N, C-alpha and C positions, 0 to 999 in steps of 0.2 A: 549517502549514508547521513544521517542527522544524529545527534547525540543530543536529547530532548529531556526536559524535566517533566515530572508528573509521573502518572501510572507505568508509563513506558519509558524504556531508557534508550532506545535507537529507533529511529524510522528509515526505512530503506525504500527509495522510490523506483520501482522496477517497472520495466515494459517486456512484457511475454506474450507469444502469440495466441495464449488461451489460459483457462484455468488449470487445465492438466499441465501446462508448462510450469505455472506458477506452482502447483503442489510439488513438481518434481524438484525446482528449484529449492524451495523451503526445505523438502526432506533430504535431498542429497548435499546440499551446500549451508544450510544452517542448523538444522536441529541435530546435525553430527556433531556439533561441538559442546562438550559437556559443560560449559559455562550458559549454554541456552535452556532456560526452564519451560518456556511457553512461547509460542508465536501466535500472531493475530493478523488475518490478511482482511482487506477492504479493496474490492474491485470497482473500477469506474466503466461503466457500461456504455457511456457516451460523453463526448466531449462537445459542449454546445458553445458556438461565439455568439449566438442570437440572443435576444432579452430573455426567452424562455419563461419559466415560472417566477422566477426572482429578478425583476427589473431593476436595474441598476439606480441609484437615487437620481431624481431628476428627469427621469424619463416617463 
């Protein structure tokens, strides 16, 4: 969990088995707190160690 500046207050980095598990985590453990006004999620579909689309500088 990270406390961040900007439009968001906190960033939680979680690993779950799938989108349904993420939904359950957010609905059952995050939004149940009265201080949580809204949530936003982002999914990582693939972790790539190779060059991919964005090559590192100098390659």
